[in-house]
ROVO-97304 format. One record per residue: residue number from 1; x, y negated, z negated of N, C-alpha, C, CB in turn. Coordinates in nm, 3 decimals, always signed. Glycine has a CB too. Layout:
N
NUM X Y Z X Y Z X Y Z X Y Z
...
//
This chain:
225
1 +4.236 +1.824 -1.716 +4.203 +1.778 -1.836 +4.250 +1.706 -1.948 +4.178 +1.845 -1.870
2 +4.157 +1.544 -1.996 +4.293 +1.479 -2.045 +4.267 +1.501 -2.172 +4.329 +1.321 -2.013
3 +4.416 +1.511 -2.256 +4.412 +1.538 -2.350 +4.466 +1.414 -2.460 +4.465 +1.652 -2.338
4 +4.501 +1.436 -2.590 +4.574 +1.302 -2.676 +4.461 +1.240 -2.676 +4.706 +1.203 -2.610
5 +4.532 +1.094 -2.706 +4.436 +0.967 -2.729 +4.378 +0.915 -2.610 +4.507 +0.848 -2.793
6 +4.382 +0.945 -2.525 +4.365 +0.894 -2.398 +4.212 +0.944 -2.354 +4.488 +0.946 -2.298
7 +4.174 +1.064 -2.487 +4.051 +1.139 -2.432 +3.907 +1.082 -2.457 +4.052 +1.277 -2.490
8 +3.847 +0.959 -2.579 +3.792 +0.898 -2.595 +3.773 +0.765 -2.628 +3.772 +0.943 -2.622
9 +3.732 +0.737 -2.513 +3.725 +0.550 -2.553 +3.707 +0.511 -2.711 +3.567 +0.467 -2.471
10 +3.645 +0.551 -2.783 +3.642 +0.517 -2.906 +3.747 +0.533 -3.021 +3.549 +0.566 -2.934
11 +3.833 +0.654 -2.930 +3.932 +0.671 -2.965 +4.083 +0.554 -2.976 +3.932 +0.768 -2.896
12 +4.062 +0.527 -2.863 +4.139 +0.437 -2.770 +4.134 +0.273 -2.844 +4.058 +0.444 -2.601
13 +3.958 +0.263 -2.850 +3.989 +0.089 -2.916 +3.999 +0.111 -3.079 +3.827 -0.048 -2.880
14 +3.994 +0.254 -3.141 +4.015 +0.246 -3.283 +4.224 +0.239 -3.313 +3.918 +0.416 -3.357
15 +4.275 +0.337 -3.175 +4.412 +0.292 -3.195 +4.467 +0.174 -3.184 +4.477 +0.346 -3.133
16 +4.422 +0.115 -3.094 +4.454 -0.060 -3.033 +4.471 -0.139 -3.177 +4.288 -0.149 -2.924
17 +4.281 -0.096 -3.225 +4.333 -0.205 -3.375 +4.400 -0.131 -3.511 +4.174 -0.291 -3.452
18 +4.437 -0.043 -3.537 +4.510 +0.010 -3.605 +4.669 +0.005 -3.591 +4.464 +0.113 -3.600
19 +4.705 -0.048 -3.446 +4.822 -0.074 -3.414 +4.884 -0.190 -3.315 +4.847 +0.029 -3.379
20 +4.819 -0.323 -3.364 +4.800 -0.442 -3.321 +4.777 -0.536 -3.417 +4.710 -0.443 -3.238
21 +4.796 -0.671 -3.433 +4.755 -0.762 -3.470 +4.735 -0.896 -3.390 +4.814 -0.765 -3.555
22 +4.652 -0.919 -3.472 +4.576 -1.067 -3.355 +4.670 -1.210 -3.351 +4.389 -1.140 -3.436
23 +4.736 -1.221 -3.197 +4.862 -1.272 -3.240 +4.788 -1.417 -3.150 +5.037 -1.175 -3.185
24 +4.883 -1.468 -3.083 +4.843 -1.595 -3.027 +5.006 -1.567 -2.914 +4.825 -1.761 -3.170
25 +4.992 -1.552 -2.830 +5.126 -1.549 -2.727 +5.160 -1.711 -2.719 +5.086 -1.475 -2.547
26 +5.297 -1.677 -2.733 +5.349 -1.880 -2.783 +5.352 -1.965 -2.625 +5.589 -1.901 -2.874
27 +5.315 -1.905 -2.558 +5.346 -2.042 -2.441 +5.161 -2.042 -2.408 +5.489 -1.988 -2.245
28 +5.050 -1.942 -2.396 +4.933 -1.964 -2.430 +4.860 -1.952 -2.546 +4.888 -1.918 -2.367
29 +4.902 -2.020 -2.666 +4.847 -2.053 -2.779 +4.689 -2.087 -2.803 +4.920 -2.151 -2.811
30 +4.635 -2.106 -2.753 +4.443 -2.118 -2.736 +4.394 -2.005 -2.676 +4.377 -2.247 -2.628
31 +4.487 -1.894 -2.677 +4.416 -1.728 -2.663 +4.510 -1.629 -2.784 +4.450 -1.644 -2.458
32 +4.403 -1.547 -2.801 +4.405 -1.464 -2.908 +4.388 -1.345 -2.842 +4.310 -1.492 -3.013
33 +4.495 -1.280 -2.896 +4.508 -1.122 -2.869 +4.589 -1.019 -2.937 +4.550 -1.107 -2.750
34 +4.495 -0.892 -2.906 +4.590 -0.765 -3.011 +4.688 -0.749 -2.901 +4.499 -0.580 -3.067
35 +4.790 -0.778 -2.995 +4.931 -0.753 -2.930 +4.989 -0.644 -3.086 +5.045 -0.949 -2.891
36 +5.107 -0.583 -3.004 +5.197 -0.518 -3.116 +5.337 -0.616 -3.133 +5.243 -0.345 -3.066
37 +5.399 -0.623 -3.225 +5.471 -0.706 -3.238 +5.601 -0.627 -3.369 +5.373 -0.841 -3.271
38 +5.709 -0.693 -3.362 +5.802 -0.602 -3.481 +5.735 -0.519 -3.578 +5.886 -0.695 -3.577
39 +5.628 -0.546 -3.661 +5.575 -0.514 -3.725 +5.500 -0.381 -3.724 +5.535 -0.597 -3.734
40 +5.509 -0.355 -3.620 +5.438 -0.216 -3.578 +5.550 -0.112 -3.563 +5.350 -0.226 -3.428
41 +5.472 +0.028 -3.556 +5.577 +0.147 -3.541 +5.518 +0.153 -3.402 +5.573 +0.301 -3.653
42 +5.461 +0.119 -3.327 +5.421 +0.087 -3.184 +5.539 +0.066 -3.107 +5.330 -0.035 -3.171
43 +5.576 -0.067 -3.135 +5.709 -0.125 -3.087 +5.832 -0.047 -3.095 +5.736 -0.240 -3.157
44 +5.825 +0.083 -3.183 +5.963 +0.134 -3.192 +5.980 +0.250 -3.080 +5.994 +0.192 -3.347
45 +5.812 +0.318 -3.096 +5.806 +0.451 -2.978 +5.917 +0.459 -2.880 +5.672 +0.442 -2.878
46 +5.960 +0.548 -2.840 +6.006 +0.594 -2.734 +5.905 +0.634 -2.570 +6.067 +0.706 -2.801
47 +5.950 +0.626 -2.499 +5.832 +0.685 -2.379 +5.809 +0.812 -2.423 +5.881 +0.696 -2.208
48 +5.908 +0.900 -2.428 +5.890 +1.019 -2.467 +5.773 +1.064 -2.597 +6.024 +1.049 -2.495
49 +5.822 +0.971 -2.705 +5.725 +1.011 -2.811 +5.599 +0.974 -2.753 +5.748 +0.944 -2.952
50 +5.588 +0.827 -2.695 +5.430 +0.829 -2.663 +5.370 +0.918 -2.547 +5.389 +0.688 -2.626
51 +5.459 +0.996 -2.443 +5.366 +1.138 -2.415 +5.322 +1.197 -2.511 +5.427 +1.246 -2.352
52 +5.417 +1.240 -2.556 +5.427 +1.359 -2.659 +5.222 +1.330 -2.707 +5.593 +1.317 -2.832
53 +5.209 +1.196 -2.760 +5.048 +1.213 -2.813 +4.958 +1.148 -2.725 +5.015 +1.147 -2.960
54 +4.986 +1.175 -2.591 +4.926 +1.137 -2.489 +4.867 +0.970 -2.479 +4.827 +1.238 -2.482
55 +4.976 +0.894 -2.489 +4.926 +0.777 -2.460 +5.081 +0.685 -2.346 +4.875 +0.702 -2.637
56 +4.992 +0.645 -2.263 +5.088 +0.585 -2.156 +5.145 +0.454 -2.148 +5.034 +0.591 -2.046
57 +5.239 +0.407 -2.124 +5.369 +0.320 -2.184 +5.239 +0.236 -2.229 +5.519 +0.236 -2.064
58 +5.252 +0.145 -2.351 +5.174 +0.097 -2.352 +5.178 -0.106 -2.341 +5.130 +0.175 -2.453
59 +5.156 -0.093 -2.178 +5.189 -0.243 -2.118 +5.097 -0.327 -2.181 +5.172 -0.261 -1.954
60 +4.948 -0.290 -2.237 +4.860 -0.368 -2.265 +4.852 -0.406 -2.425 +4.748 -0.309 -2.212
61 +4.996 -0.375 -2.445 +5.016 -0.449 -2.591 +5.119 -0.532 -2.600 +5.038 -0.359 -2.703
62 +5.127 -0.628 -2.510 +5.261 -0.681 -2.512 +5.211 -0.787 -2.363 +5.412 -0.538 -2.495
63 +5.231 -0.938 -2.425 +5.181 -1.068 -2.309 +5.350 -1.086 -2.272 +5.078 -1.257 -2.396
64 +5.346 -1.037 -2.176 +5.475 -1.006 -2.055 +5.440 -1.144 -2.011 +5.463 -0.856 -1.912
65 +5.587 -1.210 -2.004 +5.647 -1.358 -1.931 +5.568 -1.395 -1.775 +5.843 -1.334 -1.892
66 +5.560 -1.312 -1.679 +5.501 -1.313 -1.625 +5.311 -1.365 -1.588 +5.553 -1.239 -1.631
67 +5.268 -1.292 -1.710 +5.136 -1.292 -1.704 +5.086 -1.433 -1.809 +5.083 -1.133 -1.753
68 +5.222 -1.485 -1.888 +5.192 -1.571 -1.988 +5.160 -1.717 -1.888 +5.327 -1.576 -2.109
69 +5.306 -1.691 -1.787 +5.356 -1.834 -1.722 +5.208 -1.795 -1.617 +5.565 -1.849 -1.630
70 +5.156 -1.721 -1.568 +5.003 -1.721 -1.476 +4.909 -1.774 -1.548 +4.939 -1.579 -1.432
71 +4.870 -1.722 -1.678 +4.756 -1.767 -1.762 +4.781 -1.951 -1.790 +4.761 -1.663 -1.921
72 +4.912 -1.966 -1.833 +4.930 -2.132 -1.810 +4.858 -2.205 -1.729 +5.047 -2.168 -1.765
73 +4.958 -2.183 -1.599 +4.887 -2.217 -1.455 +4.751 -2.236 -1.475 +4.900 -2.104 -1.343
74 +4.704 -2.137 -1.462 +4.499 -2.153 -1.434 +4.441 -2.239 -1.571 +4.388 -1.944 -1.442
75 +4.526 -2.208 -1.687 +4.454 -2.359 -1.739 +4.466 -2.495 -1.713 +4.470 -2.379 -1.850
76 +4.600 -2.492 -1.667 +4.626 -2.609 -1.691 +4.585 -2.696 -1.548 +4.771 -2.612 -1.741
77 +4.579 -2.578 -1.477 +4.524 -2.664 -1.300 +4.390 -2.542 -1.285 +4.700 -2.646 -1.102
78 +4.287 -2.554 -1.370 +4.132 -2.540 -1.360 +4.089 -2.512 -1.169 +4.055 -2.717 -1.436
79 +4.132 -2.576 -1.099 +4.058 -2.588 -1.014 +4.153 -2.469 -0.882 +4.033 -2.762 -0.993
80 +4.251 -2.435 -0.957 +4.300 -2.310 -0.881 +4.190 -2.198 -0.857 +4.418 -2.245 -0.963
81 +4.078 -2.131 -0.998 +3.988 -2.033 -0.980 +3.865 -2.120 -1.028 +4.022 -1.892 -1.060
82 +3.839 -2.181 -1.065 +3.675 -2.279 -1.131 +3.559 -2.248 -0.982 +3.717 -2.538 -1.154
83 +3.466 -2.173 -1.001 +3.370 -2.155 -0.938 +3.372 -1.991 -0.856 +3.366 -2.280 -0.854
84 +3.486 -1.950 -0.849 +3.607 -1.840 -0.773 +3.582 -1.731 -0.871 +3.799 -1.895 -0.769
85 +3.574 -1.618 -0.770 +3.545 -1.477 -0.817 +3.696 -1.396 -0.809 +3.418 -1.402 -0.712
86 +3.743 -1.386 -0.943 +3.878 -1.385 -0.943 +3.881 -1.215 -0.989 +3.953 -1.511 -1.053
87 +4.007 -1.152 -0.891 +4.034 -1.002 -0.945 +4.190 -1.073 -0.994 +4.029 -0.838 -0.801
88 +4.222 -0.989 -1.113 +4.301 -0.987 -1.239 +4.394 -0.871 -1.201 +4.211 -0.964 -1.382
89 +4.486 -0.843 -1.118 +4.577 -0.739 -1.086 +4.672 -0.667 -1.171 +4.641 -0.782 -1.004
90 +4.657 -0.547 -1.248 +4.728 -0.522 -1.315 +4.737 -0.589 -1.460 +4.811 -0.527 -1.246
91 +4.639 -0.589 -1.489 +4.559 -0.687 -1.567 +4.667 -0.656 -1.741 +4.342 -0.629 -1.565
92 +4.655 -0.559 -1.752 +4.742 -0.530 -1.889 +4.620 -0.530 -2.036 +4.883 -0.686 -1.908
93 +4.671 -0.676 -2.073 +4.617 -0.676 -2.168 +4.514 -0.798 -2.180 +4.709 -0.663 -2.255
94 +4.470 -0.821 -2.097 +4.369 -0.936 -1.994 +4.389 -1.052 -2.027 +4.209 -0.931 -1.999
95 +4.520 -1.126 -2.066 +4.541 -1.234 -2.086 +4.537 -1.325 -1.966 +4.642 -1.233 -2.148
96 +4.526 -1.291 -1.823 +4.507 -1.335 -1.703 +4.359 -1.357 -1.709 +4.559 -1.242 -1.596
97 +4.333 -1.310 -1.706 +4.144 -1.235 -1.707 +4.092 -1.393 -1.815 +4.113 -0.990 -1.846
98 +4.112 -1.302 -1.922 +4.035 -1.453 -2.005 +4.071 -1.564 -1.967 +4.059 -1.480 -2.155
99 +4.243 -1.615 -1.907 +4.209 -1.736 -1.884 +4.204 -1.769 -1.788 +4.255 -1.805 -1.925
100 +4.149 -1.715 -1.658 +4.082 -1.726 -1.560 +3.966 -1.770 -1.590 +4.080 -1.631 -1.497
101 +3.867 -1.702 -1.705 +3.705 -1.734 -1.724 +3.720 -1.837 -1.828 +3.596 -1.595 -1.779
102 +3.857 -1.864 -1.890 +3.826 -2.012 -1.942 +3.821 -2.120 -1.858 +3.916 -2.055 -2.033
103 +3.860 -2.077 -1.777 +3.930 -2.228 -1.714 +3.850 -2.228 -1.563 +4.146 -2.223 -1.690
104 +3.698 -2.160 -1.594 +3.599 -2.183 -1.537 +3.565 -2.091 -1.426 +3.606 -2.299 -1.507
105 +3.611 -2.028 -1.390 +3.596 -1.868 -1.297 +3.467 -1.825 -1.319 +3.701 -1.729 -1.350
106 +3.357 -1.800 -1.139 +3.262 -1.770 -1.181 +3.196 -1.613 -1.254 +3.217 -1.814 -1.090
107 +3.309 -1.538 -1.214 +3.309 -1.421 -1.232 +3.471 -1.350 -1.242 +3.221 -1.375 -1.127
108 +3.550 -1.278 -1.333 +3.644 -1.224 -1.324 +3.654 -1.063 -1.335 +3.704 -1.286 -1.397
109 +3.723 -0.991 -1.243 +3.728 -0.808 -1.275 +3.875 -0.853 -1.314 +3.701 -0.653 -1.114
110 +3.882 -0.764 -1.446 +4.041 -0.728 -1.453 +4.047 -0.594 -1.420 +4.117 -0.751 -1.597
111 +4.175 -0.564 -1.320 +4.211 -0.389 -1.323 +4.338 -0.358 -1.357 +4.197 -0.310 -1.184
112 +4.262 -0.221 -1.391 +4.415 -0.168 -1.425 +4.391 +0.023 -1.434 +4.480 -0.254 -1.617
113 +4.497 +0.071 -1.394 +4.477 +0.233 -1.373 +4.472 +0.264 -1.533 +4.623 +0.328 -1.276
114 +4.511 +0.247 -1.619 +4.563 +0.260 -1.754 +4.412 +0.249 -1.811 +4.687 +0.138 -1.808
115 +4.346 +0.364 -1.902 +4.248 +0.350 -1.936 +4.241 +0.244 -2.081 +4.206 +0.482 -1.937
116 +4.394 +0.285 -2.139 +4.381 +0.172 -2.271 +4.374 +0.017 -2.240 +4.516 +0.184 -2.372
117 +4.343 +0.021 -2.117 +4.359 -0.113 -2.054 +4.236 -0.177 -2.079 +4.391 -0.111 -1.904
118 +4.117 -0.103 -2.042 +3.979 -0.128 -2.042 +3.949 -0.170 -2.193 +3.894 +0.003 -1.991
119 +4.002 -0.064 -2.296 +3.946 -0.095 -2.432 +4.034 -0.228 -2.540 +3.954 +0.064 -2.510
120 +4.155 -0.210 -2.478 +4.207 -0.387 -2.459 +4.161 -0.503 -2.440 +4.269 -0.414 -2.376
121 +4.099 -0.487 -2.323 +4.079 -0.593 -2.255 +3.908 -0.654 -2.316 +4.097 -0.545 -2.085
122 +3.838 -0.547 -2.319 +3.729 -0.587 -2.417 +3.719 -0.629 -2.535 +3.667 -0.518 -2.432
123 +3.810 -0.547 -2.627 +3.849 -0.625 -2.747 +3.857 -0.792 -2.743 +3.987 -0.571 -2.783
124 +4.015 -0.781 -2.673 +4.045 -0.902 -2.631 +3.957 -1.011 -2.591 +4.111 -0.883 -2.548
125 +3.856 -0.983 -2.512 +3.787 -1.074 -2.434 +3.670 -1.116 -2.565 +3.722 -0.998 -2.273
126 +3.647 -1.031 -2.610 +3.537 -1.046 -2.792 +3.600 -1.166 -2.855 +3.561 -0.884 -2.944
127 +3.768 -1.139 -2.853 +3.789 -1.265 -2.963 +3.841 -1.405 -2.902 +3.907 -1.220 -3.079
128 +3.784 -1.406 -2.763 +3.816 -1.548 -2.695 +3.681 -1.509 -2.639 +3.969 -1.585 -2.582
129 +3.538 -1.513 -2.702 +3.414 -1.548 -2.647 +3.392 -1.514 -2.472 +3.402 -1.705 -2.682
130 +3.481 -1.428 -2.423 +3.453 -1.407 -2.289 +3.458 -1.270 -2.292 +3.541 -1.474 -2.190
131 +3.425 -1.205 -2.150 +3.362 -1.107 -2.122 +3.403 -1.032 -1.945 +3.215 -1.163 -2.151
132 +3.553 -1.020 -1.918 +3.603 -0.986 -1.783 +3.530 -0.822 -1.797 +3.802 -1.004 -1.760
133 +3.499 -0.806 -1.676 +3.439 -0.703 -1.580 +3.570 -0.615 -1.593 +3.390 -0.760 -1.409
134 +3.539 -0.503 -1.586 +3.671 -0.395 -1.559 +3.683 -0.299 -1.466 +3.696 -0.317 -1.660
135 +3.805 -0.266 -1.388 +3.752 -0.179 -1.286 +3.896 -0.102 -1.312 +3.702 -0.249 -1.117
136 +3.892 +0.007 -1.307 +4.010 +0.181 -1.328 +4.059 +0.220 -1.219 +3.935 +0.340 -1.376
137 +3.969 +0.164 -1.134 +4.026 +0.247 -0.973 +4.211 +0.169 -0.984 +3.890 +0.161 -0.760
138 +4.281 +0.296 -0.869 +4.386 +0.207 -0.843 +4.338 +0.158 -0.713 +4.531 +0.269 -0.844
139 +4.379 +0.015 -0.678 +4.298 -0.098 -0.615 +4.431 -0.101 -0.519 +4.244 -0.255 -0.720
140 +4.532 -0.081 -0.487 +4.659 -0.069 -0.384 +4.638 -0.003 -0.327 +4.777 -0.042 -0.407
141 +4.659 -0.071 -0.170 +4.664 +0.014 -0.015 +4.498 +0.058 +0.010 +4.785 +0.191 -0.023
142 +4.405 -0.049 -0.086 +4.256 -0.024 -0.028 +4.217 -0.176 +0.000 +4.138 +0.062 -0.147
143 +4.277 -0.283 +0.038 +4.262 -0.379 +0.027 +4.063 -0.427 +0.054 +4.380 -0.424 +0.114
144 +3.991 -0.331 +0.117 +3.851 -0.347 +0.153 +3.792 -0.371 +0.024 +3.787 -0.227 +0.229
145 +3.825 -0.292 -0.111 +3.811 -0.282 -0.223 +3.814 -0.420 -0.320 +3.897 -0.192 -0.246
146 +3.896 -0.488 -0.321 +3.890 -0.617 -0.342 +3.858 -0.724 -0.262 +3.976 -0.638 -0.376
147 +3.769 -0.701 -0.161 +3.729 -0.820 -0.016 +3.622 -0.920 -0.106 +3.616 -0.722 +0.166
148 +3.558 -0.856 -0.201 +3.473 -0.989 -0.233 +3.478 -1.064 -0.378 +3.324 -0.951 -0.214
149 +3.589 -1.082 -0.376 +3.711 -1.177 -0.425 +3.776 -1.296 -0.348 +3.820 -1.094 -0.447
150 +3.734 -1.404 -0.448 +3.821 -1.524 -0.349 +3.974 -1.601 -0.424 +3.690 -1.676 -0.320
151 +3.976 -1.469 -0.505 +4.162 -1.514 -0.596 +4.190 -1.456 -0.614 +4.217 -1.574 -0.708
152 +4.335 -1.367 -0.633 +4.378 -1.279 -0.648 +4.482 -1.336 -0.709 +4.383 -1.205 -0.556
153 +4.489 -1.278 -0.869 +4.597 -1.317 -0.960 +4.701 -1.195 -1.012 +4.527 -1.382 -1.084
154 +4.839 -1.200 -0.974 +4.905 -1.087 -1.014 +5.003 -1.151 -1.085 +4.952 -0.993 -0.910
155 +5.008 -1.119 -1.204 +5.143 -1.133 -1.355 +5.205 -1.070 -1.374 +5.130 -1.134 -1.485
156 +5.387 -1.080 -1.336 +5.436 -0.949 -1.398 +5.394 -0.844 -1.351 +5.413 -0.934 -1.519
157 +5.390 -0.814 -1.170 +5.391 -0.683 -1.126 +5.500 -0.618 -1.025 +5.272 -0.670 -1.072
158 +5.633 -0.735 -1.020 +5.716 -0.690 -0.942 +5.839 -0.600 -1.010 +5.756 -0.803 -0.871
159 +5.847 -0.554 -1.099 +5.927 -0.472 -1.191 +5.968 -0.343 -1.139 +5.856 -0.450 -1.313
160 +5.893 -0.251 -1.070 +5.913 -0.140 -0.996 +5.929 -0.146 -0.851 +5.819 -0.065 -1.021
161 +6.010 -0.089 -0.841 +6.020 -0.054 -0.655 +5.936 +0.005 -0.574 +6.117 +0.030 -0.613
162 +5.895 +0.124 -0.627 +5.813 +0.202 -0.556 +5.671 +0.112 -0.628 +5.838 +0.387 -0.583
163 +5.677 +0.074 -0.704 +5.496 +0.009 -0.705 +5.505 -0.126 -0.633 +5.417 -0.031 -0.889
164 +5.608 -0.225 -0.658 +5.626 -0.326 -0.576 +5.626 -0.315 -0.390 +5.750 -0.371 -0.631
165 +5.634 -0.162 -0.337 +5.646 -0.127 -0.227 +5.506 -0.093 -0.203 +5.746 -0.035 -0.208
166 +5.425 -0.066 -0.245 +5.309 -0.035 -0.236 +5.209 -0.184 -0.200 +5.285 +0.045 -0.370
167 +5.260 -0.296 -0.333 +5.188 -0.401 -0.350 +5.185 -0.521 -0.275 +5.207 -0.428 -0.450
168 +5.299 -0.524 -0.219 +5.338 -0.645 -0.077 +5.213 -0.636 -0.037 +5.463 -0.606 +0.067
169 +5.226 -0.487 +0.087 +5.128 -0.469 +0.156 +4.988 -0.531 +0.114 +5.129 -0.345 +0.169
170 +4.951 -0.488 +0.007 +4.814 -0.486 -0.040 +4.778 -0.649 -0.067 +4.802 -0.384 -0.183
171 +4.871 -0.681 -0.109 +4.873 -0.834 -0.137 +4.834 -0.951 +0.009 +5.044 -0.862 -0.198
172 +4.944 -0.879 +0.073 +4.962 -0.975 +0.250 +4.808 -0.950 +0.322 +5.122 -0.876 +0.394
173 +4.816 -0.858 +0.268 +4.661 -0.826 +0.359 +4.513 -0.884 +0.337 +4.626 -0.679 +0.342
174 +4.570 -0.911 +0.225 +4.412 -0.996 +0.113 +4.477 -1.119 +0.114 +4.367 -0.937 -0.097
175 +4.596 -1.163 +0.176 +4.577 -1.294 +0.182 +4.572 -1.338 +0.361 +4.705 -1.365 +0.087
176 +4.589 -1.253 +0.479 +4.557 -1.238 +0.565 +4.391 -1.280 +0.582 +4.606 -1.128 +0.582
177 +4.314 -1.229 +0.519 +4.188 -1.177 +0.481 +4.093 -1.309 +0.453 +4.206 -1.077 +0.349
178 +4.209 -1.422 +0.397 +4.164 -1.555 +0.359 +4.177 -1.616 +0.207 +4.028 -1.556 +0.395
179 +4.220 -1.467 +0.110 +4.230 -1.456 -0.013 +4.356 -1.541 -0.054 +4.232 -1.316 -0.048
180 +4.303 -1.618 -0.189 +4.447 -1.687 -0.236 +4.460 -1.609 -0.347 +4.457 -1.858 -0.272
181 +4.631 -1.561 -0.299 +4.705 -1.501 -0.414 +4.800 -1.572 -0.474 +4.765 -1.391 -0.385
182 +4.799 -1.544 -0.591 +4.866 -1.633 -0.694 +4.961 -1.505 -0.789 +4.727 -1.733 -0.800
183 +5.086 -1.553 -0.797 +5.165 -1.408 -0.878 +5.264 -1.539 -0.984 +5.307 -1.257 -0.722
184 +5.269 -1.495 -1.101 +5.332 -1.476 -1.213 +5.483 -1.405 -1.222 +5.240 -1.409 -1.281
185 +5.591 -1.453 -1.200 +5.693 -1.388 -1.208 +5.785 -1.448 -1.299 +5.738 -1.369 -1.093
186 +5.874 -1.374 -1.392 +6.008 -1.406 -1.439 +6.142 -1.363 -1.393 +6.007 -1.376 -1.550
187 +6.176 -1.356 -1.258 +6.279 -1.302 -1.174 +6.256 -1.175 -1.178 +6.413 -1.331 -1.208
188 +6.155 -1.086 -1.166 +6.178 -0.937 -1.174 +6.277 -0.917 -1.031 +6.013 -0.840 -1.172
189 +6.325 -0.801 -0.999 +6.396 -0.745 -0.942 +6.373 -0.746 -0.788 +6.397 -0.642 -1.001
190 +6.235 -0.723 -0.812 +6.155 -0.681 -0.669 +6.070 -0.771 -0.583 +6.059 -0.580 -0.697
191 +6.097 -0.891 -0.657 +5.982 -0.965 -0.586 +6.013 -1.010 -0.480 +5.927 -1.067 -0.647
192 +5.934 -1.082 -0.370 +5.974 -1.076 -0.203 +6.044 -1.190 -0.197 +5.849 -1.077 -0.083
193 +6.150 -1.206 -0.123 +6.242 -1.314 -0.099 +6.133 -1.422 -0.011 +6.394 -1.254 -0.007
194 +6.033 -1.430 +0.079 +6.030 -1.496 +0.137 +5.855 -1.459 +0.121 +6.129 -1.494 +0.246
195 +5.756 -1.593 +0.184 +5.634 -1.607 +0.228 +5.547 -1.642 +0.066 +5.590 -1.460 +0.324
196 +5.646 -1.744 +0.006 +5.568 -1.762 -0.119 +5.624 -1.922 -0.148 +5.608 -1.633 -0.252
197 +5.508 -1.948 -0.179 +5.526 -2.140 -0.221 +5.537 -2.146 -0.337 +5.402 -2.257 -0.194
198 +5.603 -2.156 -0.394 +5.652 -2.259 -0.572 +5.514 -2.387 -0.611 +5.865 -2.405 -0.532
199 +5.438 -2.284 -0.701 +5.340 -2.402 -0.786 +5.386 -2.454 -0.927 +5.189 -2.338 -0.819
200 +5.426 -2.357 -0.988 +5.472 -2.431 -1.112 +5.580 -2.369 -1.158 +5.375 -2.440 -1.221
201 +5.634 -2.380 -1.322 +5.775 -2.328 -1.310 +5.724 -2.362 -1.507 +5.939 -2.437 -1.183
202 +5.778 -2.251 -1.584 +5.731 -2.210 -1.737 +5.870 -2.176 -1.806 +5.616 -2.062 -1.744
203 +5.902 -2.198 -1.924 +5.963 -2.133 -2.022 +5.902 -2.101 -2.122 +6.050 -2.184 -2.058
204 +5.929 -1.941 -2.100 +5.823 -1.869 -2.204 +5.901 -1.788 -2.293 +5.709 -1.771 -2.133
205 +5.865 -1.803 -2.397 +5.926 -1.783 -2.533 +5.874 -1.627 -2.501 +5.862 -1.886 -2.688
206 +6.010 -1.506 -2.540 +6.022 -1.368 -2.537 +6.027 -1.310 -2.635 +6.107 -1.329 -2.482
207 +6.014 -1.160 -2.669 +6.080 -1.060 -2.754 +6.212 -0.998 -2.685 +5.975 -0.945 -2.788
208 +6.338 -1.019 -2.727 +6.457 -0.953 -2.714 +6.447 -0.811 -2.725 +6.546 -0.998 -2.804
209 +6.363 -0.796 -2.778 +6.357 -0.651 -2.771 +6.262 -0.610 -2.683 +6.332 -0.590 -2.893
210 +6.198 -0.682 -2.543 +6.144 -0.619 -2.436 +6.209 -0.694 -2.312 +5.987 -0.622 -2.442
211 +6.271 -0.846 -2.317 +6.391 -0.882 -2.232 +6.511 -0.895 -2.273 +6.379 -0.984 -2.177
212 +6.576 -0.926 -2.191 +6.702 -0.975 -2.168 +6.735 -1.125 -2.238 +6.716 -0.978 -2.016
213 +6.673 -1.198 -2.311 +6.716 -1.334 -2.295 +6.544 -1.400 -2.395 +6.749 -1.384 -2.080
214 +6.580 -1.462 -2.521 +6.481 -1.551 -2.538 +6.373 -1.626 -2.484 +6.519 -1.603 -2.564
215 +6.448 -1.670 -2.353 +6.323 -1.787 -2.301 +6.348 -1.713 -2.175 +6.346 -1.992 -2.303
216 +6.215 -1.680 -2.084 +6.194 -1.623 -1.983 +6.168 -1.734 -1.887 +6.099 -1.527 -2.000
217 +6.244 -1.789 -1.770 +6.188 -1.899 -1.664 +6.108 -1.834 -1.632 +6.262 -1.958 -1.548
218 +6.019 -1.865 -1.576 +5.892 -1.806 -1.541 +5.820 -1.891 -1.395 +5.791 -1.820 -1.688
219 +5.810 -1.854 -1.326 +5.738 -1.920 -1.172 +5.577 -1.891 -1.133 +5.826 -1.844 -1.030
220 +5.536 -1.948 -1.091 +5.415 -1.929 -1.048 +5.421 -1.961 -0.910 +5.318 -2.000 -1.119
221 +5.372 -1.892 -0.822 +5.412 -1.863 -0.667 +5.247 -1.854 -0.614 +5.523 -1.692 -0.637
222 +5.246 -1.918 -0.467 +5.165 -1.867 -0.413 +5.190 -1.773 -0.261 +5.089 -1.969 -0.413
223 +5.113 -1.656 -0.243 +5.147 -1.591 -0.101 +5.106 -1.689 -0.034 +5.083 -1.453 -0.052
224 +5.208 -1.684 +0.088 +5.158 -1.750 +0.240 +5.173 -1.668 +0.321 +5.225 -1.868 +0.301
225 +5.218 -1.566 +0.330 +5.231 -1.508 +0.426 +5.275 -1.328 +0.381 +5.329 -1.601 +0.507
//
């Protein structure tokens, strides 16, 4: 049985509204999001404290460097998604999904297994006058579930060894099936070293509370194999 804050959708929405401010990510200032910052208690909570109140790690509360770089790429090069059916994998706050809709995608599905992301993406879409669809299933390992999309966007997903080990074969299968796969990455440890073509480079301002520097060199890649 689900307990704590994750129990009710309205509870999740209220929690997000109470613990975030409307901010613009520095590398994508034309988009506004409900984000946590140093002014909010959420920023200070440890993972154990979050688990105690039934809250998964709040990836939805921050605009990560890989997502900012990928969103900037899509907005600056709208031909990458224009008219396409797009899947934003591990969407978090929905930044990349929102950018894809703003760039002219025909349809965008934001995918994330954290139910808080459904609430965050709905709130953030409303702020920006768009409405990404949401899919809360774990699609990794089941590429047939993503088969009706033309473009797969993956921002800042190679931060964990186990996840990356599952993710790369999933993305490779989609690429082999003719999908375009774009990855935004700020130098995470588990980004594959081969089968990538560089598309753009970004210098993304970030918080030292989350990262090891104040600016992250973020690259957008196309998966080629």
